[in-house]
Jmol script that loads the backbone (N, CA, C; Angstrom):
load data "model"
ATOM      1  N   MET A   1       0.856  -1.149   0.056  1.00  0.00           N
ATOM      2  CA  MET A   1      -0.018   0.092  -0.129  1.00  0.00           C
ATOM      3  C   MET A   1       0.810   1.219   0.020  1.00  0.00           C
ATOM      4  N   SER A   2       0.474   2.177  -0.870  1.00  0.00           N
ATOM      5  CA  SER A   2       1.336   3.383  -0.883  1.00  0.00           C
ATOM      6  C   SER A   2       0.950   4.336   0.110  1.00  0.00           C
ATOM      7  N   ARG A   3       1.800   5.285   0.264  1.00  0.00           N
ATOM      8  CA  ARG A   3       1.490   6.334   1.260  1.00  0.00           C
ATOM      9  C   ARG A   3       0.179   7.024   0.983  1.00  0.00           C
ATOM     10  N   THR A   4      -0.162   7.374  -0.136  1.00  0.00           N
ATOM     11  CA  THR A   4      -1.155   8.131  -0.563  1.00  0.00           C
ATOM     12  C   THR A   4      -2.535   7.306  -0.263  1.00  0.00           C
ATOM     13  N   GLU A   5      -2.502   5.962  -0.422  1.00  0.00           N
ATOM     14  CA  GLU A   5      -3.593   5.241  -0.160  1.00  0.00           C
ATOM     15  C   GLU A   5      -3.844   5.014   1.358  1.00  0.00           C
ATOM     16  N   ILE A   6      -2.791   5.020   2.041  1.00  0.00           N
ATOM     17  CA  ILE A   6      -2.796   5.056   3.597  1.00  0.00           C
ATOM     18  C   ILE A   6      -3.437   6.318   4.121  1.00  0.00           C
ATOM     19  N   LEU A   7      -3.047   7.536   3.607  1.00  0.00           N
ATOM     20  CA  LEU A   7      -3.453   8.889   3.933  1.00  0.00           C
ATOM     21  C   LEU A   7      -4.930   8.888   3.581  1.00  0.00           C
ATOM     22  N   THR A   8      -5.262   8.402   2.374  1.00  0.00           N
ATOM     23  CA  THR A   8      -6.749   8.390   2.035  1.00  0.00           C
ATOM     24  C   THR A   8      -7.587   7.644   2.934  1.00  0.00           C
ATOM     25  N   GLN A   9      -7.081   6.335   3.272  1.00  0.00           N
ATOM     26  CA  GLN A   9      -7.836   5.537   4.286  1.00  0.00           C
ATOM     27  C   GLN A   9      -8.039   6.190   5.582  1.00  0.00           C
ATOM     28  N   ILE A  10      -6.901   6.858   6.094  1.00  0.00           N
ATOM     29  CA  ILE A  10      -6.957   7.520   7.390  1.00  0.00           C
ATOM     30  C   ILE A  10      -7.993   8.676   7.248  1.00  0.00           C
ATOM     31  N   LYS A  11      -7.878   9.529   6.094  1.00  0.00           N
ATOM     32  CA  LYS A  11      -8.837  10.533   6.055  1.00  0.00           C
ATOM     33  C   LYS A  11     -10.374   9.986   5.893  1.00  0.00           C
ATOM     34  N   THR A  12     -10.558   8.822   5.251  1.00  0.00           N
ATOM     35  CA  THR A  12     -11.803   8.308   5.173  1.00  0.00           C
ATOM     36  C   THR A  12     -12.258   7.794   6.520  1.00  0.00           C
ATOM     37  N   ALA A  13     -11.383   7.242   7.297  1.00  0.00           N
ATOM     38  CA  ALA A  13     -11.626   6.623   8.667  1.00  0.00           C
ATOM     39  C   ALA A  13     -11.991   7.922   9.623  1.00  0.00           C
ATOM     40  N   GLU A  14     -11.160   8.981   9.504  1.00  0.00           N
ATOM     41  CA  GLU A  14     -11.410  10.143  10.351  1.00  0.00           C
ATOM     42  C   GLU A  14     -12.786  10.716  10.014  1.00  0.00           C
ATOM     43  N   LYS A  15     -13.119  10.787   8.538  1.00  0.00           N
ATOM     44  CA  LYS A  15     -14.466  11.354   8.249  1.00  0.00           C
ATOM     45  C   LYS A  15     -15.472  10.519   8.806  1.00  0.00           C
ATOM     46  N   ALA A  16     -15.298   9.225   8.757  1.00  0.00           N
ATOM     47  CA  ALA A  16     -16.216   8.221   9.196  1.00  0.00           C
ATOM     48  C   ALA A  16     -16.550   8.403  10.693  1.00  0.00           C
ATOM     49  N   ALA A  17     -15.347   8.639  11.404  1.00  0.00           N
ATOM     50  CA  ALA A  17     -15.417   8.852  12.794  1.00  0.00           C
ATOM     51  C   ALA A  17     -16.149  10.036  13.267  1.00  0.00           C
ATOM     52  N   ASN A  18     -15.698  11.101  12.493  1.00  0.00           N
ATOM     53  CA  ASN A  18     -16.503  12.501  12.736  1.00  0.00           C
ATOM     54  C   ASN A  18     -17.921  12.326  12.436  1.00  0.00           C
ATOM     55  N   ASP A  19     -18.262  11.666  11.338  1.00  0.00           N
ATOM     56  CA  ASP A  19     -19.608  11.484  11.045  1.00  0.00           C
ATOM     57  C   ASP A  19     -20.457  10.717  12.251  1.00  0.00           C
ATOM     58  N   ASP A  20     -19.727   9.678  12.695  1.00  0.00           N
ATOM     59  CA  ASP A  20     -20.356   8.836  13.786  1.00  0.00           C
ATOM     60  C   ASP A  20     -20.481   9.672  15.153  1.00  0.00           C
ATOM     61  N   ILE A  21     -19.371  10.509  15.394  1.00  0.00           N
ATOM     62  CA  ILE A  21     -19.431  11.506  16.669  1.00  0.00           C
ATOM     63  C   ILE A  21     -20.686  12.360  16.393  1.00  0.00           C
ATOM     64  N   GLU A  22     -20.687  13.109  15.166  1.00  0.00           N
ATOM     65  CA  GLU A  22     -21.851  13.959  14.989  1.00  0.00           C
ATOM     66  C   GLU A  22     -23.286  13.369  15.155  1.00  0.00           C
ATOM     67  N   ALA A  23     -23.365  12.032  14.522  1.00  0.00           N
ATOM     68  CA  ALA A  23     -24.557  11.298  14.661  1.00  0.00           C
ATOM     69  C   ALA A  23     -24.894  11.063  16.170  1.00  0.00           C
ATOM     70  N   ALA A  24     -23.770  10.723  16.880  1.00  0.00           N
ATOM     71  CA  ALA A  24     -23.974  10.371  18.178  1.00  0.00           C
ATOM     72  C   ALA A  24     -24.398  11.616  19.127  1.00  0.00           C
ATOM     73  N   ARG A  25     -23.882  12.742  18.705  1.00  0.00           N
ATOM     74  CA  ARG A  25     -24.311  14.128  19.461  1.00  0.00           C
ATOM     75  C   ARG A  25     -25.703  14.402  19.177  1.00  0.00           C
ATOM     76  N   ILE A  26     -26.044  14.173  17.868  1.00  0.00           N
ATOM     77  CA  ILE A  26     -27.442  14.534  17.425  1.00  0.00           C
ATOM     78  C   ILE A  26     -28.464  13.611  18.141  1.00  0.00           C
ATOM     79  N   LYS A  27     -28.058  12.310  18.011  1.00  0.00           N
ATOM     80  CA  LYS A  27     -28.881  11.338  18.912  1.00  0.00           C
ATOM     81  C   LYS A  27     -28.920  11.574  20.379  1.00  0.00           C
ATOM     82  N   SER A  28     -27.905  12.044  20.969  1.00  0.00           N
ATOM     83  CA  SER A  28     -27.788  12.466  22.338  1.00  0.00           C
ATOM     84  C   SER A  28     -28.659  13.579  22.691  1.00  0.00           C
ATOM     85  N   LYS A  29     -28.689  14.626  21.783  1.00  0.00           N
ATOM     86  CA  LYS A  29     -29.604  15.780  21.974  1.00  0.00           C
ATOM     87  C   LYS A  29     -31.055  15.310  21.761  1.00  0.00           C
ATOM     88  N   GLU A  30     -31.368  14.549  20.801  1.00  0.00           N
ATOM     89  CA  GLU A  30     -32.727  13.963  20.640  1.00  0.00           C
ATOM     90  C   GLU A  30     -33.076  13.158  21.832  1.00  0.00           C
ATOM     91  N   ASP A  31     -32.182  12.394  22.402  1.00  0.00           N
ATOM     92  CA  ASP A  31     -32.526  11.395  23.557  1.00  0.00           C
ATOM     93  C   ASP A  31     -32.838  12.356  24.837  1.00  0.00           C
ATOM     94  N   VAL A  32     -32.020  13.392  24.930  1.00  0.00           N
ATOM     95  CA  VAL A  32     -32.189  14.420  26.069  1.00  0.00           C
ATOM     96  C   VAL A  32     -33.575  15.176  25.834  1.00  0.00           C
ATOM     97  N   SER A  33     -33.946  15.613  24.677  1.00  0.00           N
ATOM     98  CA  SER A  33     -35.086  16.164  24.395  1.00  0.00           C
ATOM     99  C   SER A  33     -36.282  15.413  24.762  1.00  0.00           C
ATOM    100  N   GLU A  34     -36.221  14.035  24.354  1.00  0.00           N
ATOM    101  CA  GLU A  34     -37.359  13.115  24.536  1.00  0.00           C
ATOM    102  C   GLU A  34     -37.413  12.796  26.059  1.00  0.00           C
ATOM    103  N   ALA A  35     -36.396  12.697  26.748  1.00  0.00           N
ATOM    104  CA  ALA A  35     -36.428  12.528  28.195  1.00  0.00           C
ATOM    105  C   ALA A  35     -37.121  13.665  28.850  1.00  0.00           C
ATOM    106  N   ARG A  36     -36.783  14.848  28.540  1.00  0.00           N
ATOM    107  CA  ARG A  36     -37.314  16.038  29.060  1.00  0.00           C
ATOM    108  C   ARG A  36     -38.834  16.004  28.855  1.00  0.00           C
ATOM    109  N   ARG A  37     -39.192  15.835  27.543  1.00  0.00           N
ATOM    110  CA  ARG A  37     -40.704  15.708  27.273  1.00  0.00           C
ATOM    111  C   ARG A  37     -41.481  14.725  28.217  1.00  0.00           C
ATOM    112  N   GLU A  38     -40.875  13.504  28.190  1.00  0.00           N
ATOM    113  CA  GLU A  38     -41.472  12.494  29.041  1.00  0.00           C
ATOM    114  C   GLU A  38     -41.536  12.951  30.471  1.00  0.00           C
ATOM    115  N   ALA A  39     -40.476  13.539  31.016  1.00  0.00           N
ATOM    116  CA  ALA A  39     -40.413  13.953  32.289  1.00  0.00           C
ATOM    117  C   ALA A  39     -41.579  14.973  32.741  1.00  0.00           C
ATOM    118  N   VAL A  40     -41.688  15.945  31.765  1.00  0.00           N
ATOM    119  CA  VAL A  40     -42.672  16.992  31.829  1.00  0.00           C
ATOM    120  C   VAL A  40     -44.090  16.299  31.827  1.00  0.00           C
ATOM    121  N   LYS A  41     -44.234  15.446  30.939  1.00  0.00           N
ATOM    122  CA  LYS A  41     -45.465  14.725  30.791  1.00  0.00           C
ATOM    123  C   LYS A  41     -45.828  13.923  32.063  1.00  0.00           C
ATOM    124  N   LYS A  42     -44.809  13.227  32.674  1.00  0.00           N
ATOM    125  CA  LYS A  42     -45.084  12.601  33.895  1.00  0.00           C
ATOM    126  C   LYS A  42     -45.432  13.568  35.098  1.00  0.00           C
ATOM    127  N   ILE A  43     -44.820  14.630  35.042  1.00  0.00           N
ATOM    128  CA  ILE A  43     -44.984  15.499  36.063  1.00  0.00           C
ATOM    129  C   ILE A  43     -46.469  16.166  36.020  1.00  0.00           C
ATOM    130  N   GLN A  44     -46.859  16.436  34.813  1.00  0.00           N
ATOM    131  CA  GLN A  44     -48.198  17.043  34.518  1.00  0.00           C
ATOM    132  C   GLN A  44     -49.212  16.010  34.975  1.00  0.00           C
ATOM    133  N   GLU A  45     -49.015  14.662  34.629  1.00  0.00           N
ATOM    134  CA  GLU A  45     -49.936  13.566  34.858  1.00  0.00           C
ATOM    135  C   GLU A  45     -50.028  13.518  36.449  1.00  0.00           C
ATOM    136  N   GLU A  46     -48.945  13.591  37.114  1.00  0.00           N
ATOM    137  CA  GLU A  46     -48.917  13.369  38.749  1.00  0.00           C
ATOM    138  C   GLU A  46     -49.617  14.600  39.199  1.00  0.00           C
ATOM    139  N   GLU A  47     -49.335  15.719  38.655  1.00  0.00           N
ATOM    140  CA  GLU A  47     -50.076  16.994  39.149  1.00  0.00           C
ATOM    141  C   GLU A  47     -51.564  16.923  39.068  1.00  0.00           C
ATOM    142  N   ALA A  48     -52.063  16.397  37.840  1.00  0.00           N
ATOM    143  CA  ALA A  48     -53.373  16.264  37.456  1.00  0.00           C
ATOM    144  C   ALA A  48     -53.938  15.171  38.556  1.00  0.00           C
ATOM    145  N   LYS A  49     -53.166  14.095  38.776  1.00  0.00           N
ATOM    146  CA  LYS A  49     -53.755  13.096  39.795  1.00  0.00           C
ATOM    147  C   LYS A  49     -53.793  13.794  41.223  1.00  0.00           C
ATOM    148  N   LYS A  50     -52.777  14.462  41.515  1.00  0.00           N
ATOM    149  CA  LYS A  50     -52.764  15.109  42.801  1.00  0.00           C
ATOM    150  C   LYS A  50     -53.983  16.107  43.015  1.00  0.00           C
ATOM    151  N   ARG A  51     -54.291  16.911  41.872  1.00  0.00           N
ATOM    152  CA  ARG A  51     -55.405  17.839  41.904  1.00  0.00           C
ATOM    153  C   ARG A  51     -56.666  17.191  42.113  1.00  0.00           C
ATOM    154  N   ALA A  52     -56.810  16.115  41.357  1.00  0.00           N
ATOM    155  CA  ALA A  52     -57.925  15.282  41.336  1.00  0.00           C
ATOM    156  C   ALA A  52     -58.328  14.727  42.758  1.00  0.00           C
ATOM    157  N   SER A  53     -57.173  14.224  43.377  1.00  0.00           N
ATOM    158  CA  SER A  53     -57.287  13.752  44.705  1.00  0.00           C
ATOM    159  C   SER A  53     -57.617  14.812  45.741  1.00  0.00           C
ATOM    160  N   VAL A  54     -57.061  16.000  45.575  1.00  0.00           N
ATOM    161  CA  VAL A  54     -57.258  17.189  46.387  1.00  0.00           C
ATOM    162  C   VAL A  54     -58.788  17.523  46.185  1.00  0.00           C
ATOM    163  N   ASP A  55     -59.234  17.722  44.964  1.00  0.00           N
ATOM    164  CA  ASP A  55     -60.517  18.077  44.574  1.00  0.00           C
ATOM    165  C   ASP A  55     -61.725  17.120  45.285  1.00  0.00           C
ATOM    166  N   ALA A  56     -61.323  15.725  45.205  1.00  0.00           N
ATOM    167  CA  ALA A  56     -62.320  14.799  45.821  1.00  0.00           C
ATOM    168  C   ALA A  56     -62.249  14.891  47.276  1.00  0.00           C
ATOM    169  N   ALA A  57     -61.123  15.184  47.758  1.00  0.00           N
ATOM    170  CA  ALA A  57     -61.067  15.334  49.284  1.00  0.00           C
ATOM    171  C   ALA A  57     -61.815  16.549  49.743  1.00  0.00           C
ATOM    172  N   ILE A  58     -61.620  17.632  48.998  1.00  0.00           N
ATOM    173  CA  ILE A  58     -62.439  18.928  49.341  1.00  0.00           C
ATOM    174  C   ILE A  58     -63.897  18.697  49.247  1.00  0.00           C
ATOM    175  N   THR A  59     -64.283  17.953  48.229  1.00  0.00           N
ATOM    176  CA  THR A  59     -65.730  17.792  47.826  1.00  0.00           C
ATOM    177  C   THR A  59     -66.308  16.889  49.136  1.00  0.00           C
ATOM    178  N   ALA A  60     -65.612  15.896  49.428  1.00  0.00           N
ATOM    179  CA  ALA A  60     -66.000  15.052  50.684  1.00  0.00           C
ATOM    180  C   ALA A  60     -66.119  15.838  51.832  1.00  0.00           C
ATOM    181  N   LYS A  61     -64.987  16.731  52.138  1.00  0.00           N
ATOM    182  CA  LYS A  61     -65.116  17.629  53.299  1.00  0.00           C
ATOM    183  C   LYS A  61     -66.149  18.358  53.263  1.00  0.00           C
ATOM    184  N   ASN A  62     -66.441  19.078  51.996  1.00  0.00           N
ATOM    185  CA  ASN A  62     -67.550  20.030  51.952  1.00  0.00           C
ATOM    186  C   ASN A  62     -68.925  19.230  52.171  1.00  0.00           C
ATOM    187  N   LYS A  63     -69.072  18.164  51.702  1.00  0.00           N
ATOM    188  CA  LYS A  63     -70.315  17.362  52.012  1.00  0.00           C
ATOM    189  C   LYS A  63     -70.417  17.087  53.545  1.00  0.00           C
ATOM    190  N   GLU A  64     -69.296  16.778  54.187  1.00  0.00           N
ATOM    191  CA  GLU A  64     -69.412  16.530  55.542  1.00  0.00           C
ATOM    192  C   GLU A  64     -69.679  17.763  56.240  1.00  0.00           C
ATOM    193  N   LEU A  65     -69.007  18.862  55.941  1.00  0.00           N
ATOM    194  CA  LEU A  65     -69.440  20.117  56.657  1.00  0.00           C
ATOM    195  C   LEU A  65     -70.720  20.564  56.407  1.00  0.00           C
ATOM    196  N   ALA A  66     -71.302  20.287  55.159  1.00  0.00           N
ATOM    197  CA  ALA A  66     -72.695  20.682  54.950  1.00  0.00           C
ATOM    198  C   ALA A  66     -73.660  19.828  55.896  1.00  0.00           C
ATOM    199  N   ALA A  67     -73.381  18.609  55.887  1.00  0.00           N
ATOM    200  CA  ALA A  67     -74.264  17.759  56.764  1.00  0.00           C
ATOM    201  C   ALA A  67     -74.142  18.294  58.241  1.00  0.00           C
ATOM    202  N   ARG A  68     -72.997  18.498  58.720  1.00  0.00           N
ATOM    203  CA  ARG A  68     -72.756  19.079  60.055  1.00  0.00           C
ATOM    204  C   ARG A  68     -73.453  20.362  60.263  1.00  0.00           C
ATOM    205  N   ARG A  69     -73.398  21.277  59.229  1.00  0.00           N
ATOM    206  CA  ARG A  69     -74.040  22.579  59.301  1.00  0.00           C
ATOM    207  C   ARG A  69     -75.524  22.368  59.413  1.00  0.00           C
ATOM    208  N   ASP A  70     -76.159  21.403  58.577  1.00  0.00           N
ATOM    209  CA  ASP A  70     -77.510  21.146  58.563  1.00  0.00           C
ATOM    210  C   ASP A  70     -77.991  20.689  59.883  1.00  0.00           C
ATOM    211  N   GLU A  71     -77.125  19.854  60.525  1.00  0.00           N
ATOM    212  CA  GLU A  71     -77.381  19.225  61.833  1.00  0.00           C
ATOM    213  C   GLU A  71     -77.555  20.283  62.940  1.00  0.00           C
ATOM    214  N   LEU A  72     -76.506  21.025  62.796  1.00  0.00           N
ATOM    215  CA  LEU A  72     -76.498  22.194  63.779  1.00  0.00           C
ATOM    216  C   LEU A  72     -77.581  23.249  63.558  1.00  0.00           C
ATOM    217  N   LEU A  73     -77.975  23.614  62.391  1.00  0.00           N
ATOM    218  CA  LEU A  73     -79.128  24.394  62.030  1.00  0.00           C
ATOM    219  C   LEU A  73     -80.367  23.695  62.653  1.00  0.00           C
ATOM    220  N   ASP A  74     -80.582  22.533  62.492  1.00  0.00           N
ATOM    221  CA  ASP A  74     -81.702  21.868  62.875  1.00  0.00           C
ATOM    222  C   ASP A  74     -81.695  21.834  64.352  1.00  0.00           C
ATOM    223  N   LYS A  75     -80.662  21.572  65.023  1.00  0.00           N
ATOM    224  CA  LYS A  75     -80.567  21.803  66.541  1.00  0.00           C
ATOM    225  C   LYS A  75     -80.933  23.082  66.955  1.00  0.00           C
ATOM    226  N   GLY A  76     -80.316  24.086  66.217  1.00  0.00           N
ATOM    227  CA  GLY A  76     -80.583  25.688  66.516  1.00  0.00           C
ATOM    228  C   GLY A  76     -82.112  25.901  66.308  1.00  0.00           C
ATOM    229  N   ARG A  77     -82.701  25.416  65.300  1.00  0.00           N
ATOM    230  CA  ARG A  77     -84.211  25.661  65.115  1.00  0.00           C
ATOM    231  C   ARG A  77     -85.124  25.188  66.313  1.00  0.00           C
ATOM    232  N   ALA A  78     -84.712  23.759  66.540  1.00  0.00           N
ATOM    233  CA  ALA A  78     -85.268  23.099  67.550  1.00  0.00           C
ATOM    234  C   ALA A  78     -85.237  23.890  68.965  1.00  0.00           C
ATOM    235  N   GLU A  79     -83.972  24.408  69.347  1.00  0.00           N
ATOM    236  CA  GLU A  79     -83.797  25.160  70.541  1.00  0.00           C
ATOM    237  C   GLU A  79     -84.678  26.532  70.436  1.00  0.00           C
ATOM    238  N   ALA A  80     -84.601  27.138  69.214  1.00  0.00           N
ATOM    239  CA  ALA A  80     -85.331  28.413  69.178  1.00  0.00           C
ATOM    240  C   ALA A  80     -86.915  28.142  69.266  1.00  0.00           C
ATOM    241  N   GLU A  81     -87.349  26.912  68.700  1.00  0.00           N
ATOM    242  CA  GLU A  81     -88.784  26.674  68.843  1.00  0.00           C
ATOM    243  C   GLU A  81     -89.151  26.531  70.404  1.00  0.00           C
ATOM    244  N   LYS A  82     -88.067  25.769  71.109  1.00  0.00           N
ATOM    245  CA  LYS A  82     -88.419  25.740  72.573  1.00  0.00           C
ATOM    246  C   LYS A  82     -88.426  27.013  73.284  1.00  0.00           C
ATOM    247  N   ILE A  83     -87.505  27.895  72.879  1.00  0.00           N
ATOM    248  CA  ILE A  83     -87.238  29.183  73.678  1.00  0.00           C
ATOM    249  C   ILE A  83     -88.593  30.039  73.151  1.00  0.00           C
ATOM    250  N   ASP A  84     -89.036  29.804  72.134  1.00  0.00           N
ATOM    251  CA  ASP A  84     -90.220  30.570  71.560  1.00  0.00           C
ATOM    252  C   ASP A  84     -91.516  30.033  72.306  1.00  0.00           C
ATOM    253  N   LYS A  85     -91.599  28.819  72.628  1.00  0.00           N
ATOM    254  CA  LYS A  85     -92.693  28.278  73.161  1.00  0.00           C
ATOM    255  C   LYS A  85     -92.646  28.704  74.615  1.00  0.00           C
ATOM    256  N   ARG A  86     -91.504  28.524  75.395  1.00  0.00           N
ATOM    257  CA  ARG A  86     -91.194  29.011  76.690  1.00  0.00           C
ATOM    258  C   ARG A  86     -91.642  30.480  76.868  1.00  0.00           C
ATOM    259  N   SER A  87     -91.177  31.331  75.911  1.00  0.00           N
ATOM    260  CA  SER A  87     -91.493  32.778  76.039  1.00  0.00           C
ATOM    261  C   SER A  87     -92.908  33.036  75.849  1.00  0.00           C
ATOM    262  N   SER A  88     -93.601  32.290  75.010  1.00  0.00           N
ATOM    263  CA  SER A  88     -95.040  32.406  74.820  1.00  0.00           C
ATOM    264  C   SER A  88     -95.750  32.054  76.128  1.00  0.00           C
ATOM    265  N   GLU A  89     -95.367  31.038  76.796  1.00  0.00           N
ATOM    266  CA  GLU A  89     -95.850  30.539  77.855  1.00  0.00           C
ATOM    267  C   GLU A  89     -95.672  31.628  79.116  1.00  0.00           C
ATOM    268  N   LYS A  90     -94.403  32.186  79.126  1.00  0.00           N
ATOM    269  CA  LYS A  90     -94.044  33.279  80.144  1.00  0.00           C
ATOM    270  C   LYS A  90     -94.711  34.491  79.861  1.00  0.00           C
ATOM    271  N   LYS A  91     -95.020  34.841  78.622  1.00  0.00           N
ATOM    272  CA  LYS A  91     -95.781  36.013  78.250  1.00  0.00           C
ATOM    273  C   LYS A  91     -97.269  35.931  78.726  1.00  0.00           C
ATOM    274  N   LYS A  92     -97.815  34.692  78.793  1.00  0.00           N
ATOM    275  CA  LYS A  92     -99.209  34.585  79.262  1.00  0.00           C
ATOM    276  C   LYS A  92     -99.202  34.742  80.711  1.00  0.00           C
ATOM    277  N   GLU A  93     -98.103  34.045  81.401  1.00  0.00           N
ATOM    278  CA  GLU A  93     -97.979  34.340  82.835  1.00  0.00           C
ATOM    279  C   GLU A  93     -97.826  35.683  83.205  1.00  0.00           C
ATOM    280  N   ILE A  94     -96.913  36.505  82.454  1.00  0.00           N
ATOM    281  CA  ILE A  94     -96.672  37.757  82.857  1.00  0.00           C
ATOM    282  C   ILE A  94     -98.062  38.783  82.702  1.00  0.00           C
ATOM    283  N   ARG A  95     -98.785  38.466  81.546  1.00  0.00           N
ATOM    284  CA  ARG A  95    -100.051  39.062  81.268  1.00  0.00           C
ATOM    285  C   ARG A  95    -100.963  38.856  82.334  1.00  0.00           C
ATOM    286  N   GLU A  96    -101.193  37.567  82.811  1.00  0.00           N
ATOM    287  CA  GLU A  96    -102.018  37.365  83.909  1.00  0.00           C
ATOM    288  C   GLU A  96    -101.513  38.113  85.212  1.00  0.00           C
ATOM    289  N   PHE A  97    -100.208  37.926  85.490  1.00  0.00           N
ATOM    290  CA  PHE A  97     -99.719  38.493  86.740  1.00  0.00           C
ATOM    291  C   PHE A  97    -100.041  40.168  86.619  1.00  0.00           C
ATOM    292  N   LEU A  98     -99.651  40.735  85.589  1.00  0.00           N
ATOM    293  CA  LEU A  98     -99.895  42.146  85.384  1.00  0.00           C
ATOM    294  C   LEU A  98    -101.412  42.551  85.460  1.00  0.00           C
ATOM    295  N   ASN A  99    -102.236  41.736  84.985  1.00  0.00           N
ATOM    296  CA  ASN A  99    -103.719  42.009  85.023  1.00  0.00           C
ATOM    297  C   ASN A  99    -104.041  41.913  86.504  1.00  0.00           C
ATOM    298  N   LYS A 100    -103.660  40.820  87.235  1.00  0.00           N
ATOM    299  CA  LYS A 100    -103.972  40.583  88.654  1.00  0.00           C
ATOM    300  C   LYS A 100    -103.467  41.918  89.414  1.00  0.00           C
ATOM    301  N   GLU A 101    -102.279  42.221  89.173  1.00  0.00           N
ATOM    302  CA  GLU A 101    -101.735  43.449  89.886  1.00  0.00           C
ATOM    303  C   GLU A 101    -102.399  44.651  89.526  1.00  0.00           C
ATOM    304  N   PHE A 102    -102.819  44.911  88.379  1.00  0.00           N
ATOM    305  CA  PHE A 102    -103.584  46.123  87.951  1.00  0.00           C
ATOM    306  C   PHE A 102    -104.909  46.065  88.628  1.00  0.00           C
ATOM    307  N   GLU A 103    -105.513  44.905  88.527  1.00  0.00           N
ATOM    308  CA  GLU A 103    -106.813  44.837  89.164  1.00  0.00           C
ATOM    309  C   GLU A 103    -106.798  45.052  90.777  1.00  0.00           C
ATOM    310  N   ARG A 104    -105.625  44.435  91.310  1.00  0.00           N
ATOM    311  CA  ARG A 104    -105.392  44.751  92.666  1.00  0.00           C
ATOM    312  C   ARG A 104    -105.258  46.231  93.098  1.00  0.00           C
ATOM    313  N   LEU A 105    -104.516  46.749  92.187  1.00  0.00           N
ATOM    314  CA  LEU A 105    -104.366  48.285  92.427  1.00  0.00           C
ATOM    315  C   LEU A 105    -105.592  49.151  92.185  1.00  0.00           C
ATOM    316  N   ILE A 106    -106.409  48.576  91.282  1.00  0.00           N
ATOM    317  CA  ILE A 106    -107.575  49.289  90.924  1.00  0.00           C
ATOM    318  C   ILE A 106    -108.583  49.142  92.278  1.00  0.00           C
ATOM    319  N   ASP A 107    -108.581  47.785  92.735  1.00  0.00           N
ATOM    320  CA  ASP A 107    -109.403  47.496  94.051  1.00  0.00           C
ATOM    321  C   ASP A 107    -109.053  48.289  95.123  1.00  0.00           C
ATOM    322  N   VAL A 108    -107.723  48.385  95.280  1.00  0.00           N
ATOM    323  CA  VAL A 108    -107.099  49.266  96.451  1.00  0.00           C
ATOM    324  C   VAL A 108    -107.535  50.640  96.352  1.00  0.00           C
ATOM    325  N   SER A 109    -107.442  51.200  94.989  1.00  0.00           N
ATOM    326  CA  SER A 109    -107.711  52.543  94.880  1.00  0.00           C
ATOM    327  C   SER A 109    -109.170  52.927  95.043  1.00  0.00           C
ATOM    328  N   SER A 110    -109.970  52.034  94.737  1.00  0.00           N
ATOM    329  CA  SER A 110    -111.425  52.288  94.752  1.00  0.00           C
ATOM    330  C   SER A 110    -112.050  52.350  96.145  1.00  0.00           C
TER     331      SER A 110
END
end "model"
wireframe off; spacefill off
backbone 0.3
color backbone group
């Protein structure tokens, strides 16, 4: 083999090596880009799952609180009815007492 052939083969081998290196760089960049896209996708999916879970928990808690609120309102209404009934009874007693006192005062004055 002549010196020219050897140099030509070396240049050909170097070009092939450089082409392989460039192809590997391009492939590496593509792989990194794909990995980033997949990571972003997974993060978004996990965030969506977390949001759904939190929304479900909030909805359940709101239902629980609404039931508790209704329970307390019913209890408060029942207590208000009792108080209203007692106050009506007391009003009758007070009217009777005042009428008797007024009549007594009138009797004493007469």
